[in-house]
C-alpha positions in Angstrom: -22.5 -34.6 -6.6 -26.0 -35.5 -5.2 -27.1 -38.7 -6.7 -30.6 -39.5 -7.9 -32.1 -42.7 -6.5 -32.4 -44.1 -10.0 -28.7 -43.5 -10.8 -26.8 -46.8 -11.6 -24.6 -48.2 -8.9 -20.9 -47.9 -9.4 -20.8 -51.7 -9.8 -23.1 -51.3 -12.8 -20.4 -49.3 -14.5 -17.9 -52.0 -13.6 -20.1 -54.5 -15.5 -20.3 -52.2 -18.5 -16.5 -52.0 -18.5 -16.0 -55.8 -18.3 -18.5 -56.3 -21.2 -16.4 -53.9 -23.3 -19.2 -51.2 -23.5 -17.0 -48.5 -22.0 -13.2 -47.9 -22.0 -11.0 -47.8 -18.9 -10.8 -44.0 -19.1 -14.6 -43.7 -19.4 -14.9 -46.0 -16.3 -12.4 -44.0 -14.4 -14.1 -40.7 -15.1 -17.5 -42.1 -14.4 -16.4 -43.6 -11.1 -14.6 -40.4 -10.1 -17.7 -38.3 -10.9 -20.0 -40.5 -8.9 -17.7 -41.5 -6.1 -18.9 -40.9 -2.5 -18.0 -42.1 0.9 -21.1 -44.3 0.9 -20.5 -46.2 -2.4 -16.7 -46.4 -3.0 -16.1 -49.4 -0.7 -18.7 -51.5 -2.6 -17.1 -50.6 -5.9 -13.6 -51.7 -4.7 -15.0 -54.9 -3.1 -16.3 -55.9 -6.5 -13.3 -54.6 -8.5 -10.9 -57.2 -9.9 -7.3 -56.9 -8.6 -5.9 -56.0 -12.0 -8.4 -53.2 -12.5 -7.8 -51.9 -9.0 -4.1 -51.7 -9.9 -5.0 -49.7 -13.1 -7.0 -47.3 -10.9 -4.0 -46.9 -8.6 -1.8 -46.1 -11.5 -4.3 -43.5 -12.8 -4.6 -42.0 -9.4 -0.8 -41.7 -9.2 -1.1 -39.1 -11.9 -2.9 -36.9 -9.4 0.0 -35.9 -7.1 0.1 -33.8 -4.0 -0.1 -30.5 -5.9 -3.7 -30.2 -7.0 -2.8 -27.2 -9.2 -0.8 -29.6 -11.4 -3.5 -32.2 -11.6 -4.4 -33.3 -15.2 -7.5 -31.9 -16.7 -10.0 -34.2 -18.3 -11.6 -33.5 -21.6 -14.6 -34.9 -23.4 -15.5 -34.7 -27.1 -19.0 -33.3 -27.2 -21.5 -31.9 -29.6 -23.5 -28.9 -28.5 -26.6 -27.7 -30.4 -26.4 -24.3 -32.0 -27.3 -21.4 -29.8 -25.3 -22.6 -26.7 -23.2 -19.7 -25.4 -19.5 -20.3 -24.9 -19.9 -19.4 -21.2 -22.6 -22.1 -20.8 -20.3 -24.7 -22.3 -17.3 -23.6 -20.3 -19.3 -23.6 -17.1 -20.5 -27.2 -17.8 -16.9 -28.3 -18.4 -15.8 -26.6 -15.2 -18.5 -28.4 -13.2 -17.6 -31.8 -14.7 -13.9 -31.2 -14.0 -14.8 -30.3 -10.4 -16.9 -33.5 -10.0 -13.9 -35.6 -11.3 -11.4 -33.9 -9.0 -13.8 -34.3 -6.0 -14.0 -38.0 -6.8 -10.3 -38.3 -7.3 -9.9 -37.0 -3.7 -12.2 -39.7 -2.5 -10.4 -42.4 -4.5 -7.0 -41.2 -3.3 -8.2 -41.4 0.3 -9.6 -44.9 -0.3 -6.4 -46.1 -1.9 -4.2 -44.6 0.8 -6.2 -46.3 3.5 -5.3 -49.7 2.1 
């Protein structure tokens, strides 16, 4: 996913998590959506060991068979008039972003 220069750094989301503003699952999904080769090392350099272990456990759910990977869902509110196809397309794009990030996270964890 191309990032806009004003997008928060991954470490900003880490701070939001440590302050209790977002949950572990929200952090994981956000990091996965925004993970890139040029930012993931900085995230893990600032990630506490216990949180890194939590990420490793979450990544373990994504085995070798990508067809069996878990799907992520979000509870959302859509304004009236949105077509079902538009909503489904958005969900598919978000799922792809998460899975692309999971691939980056898996590579990073396996390198260790």
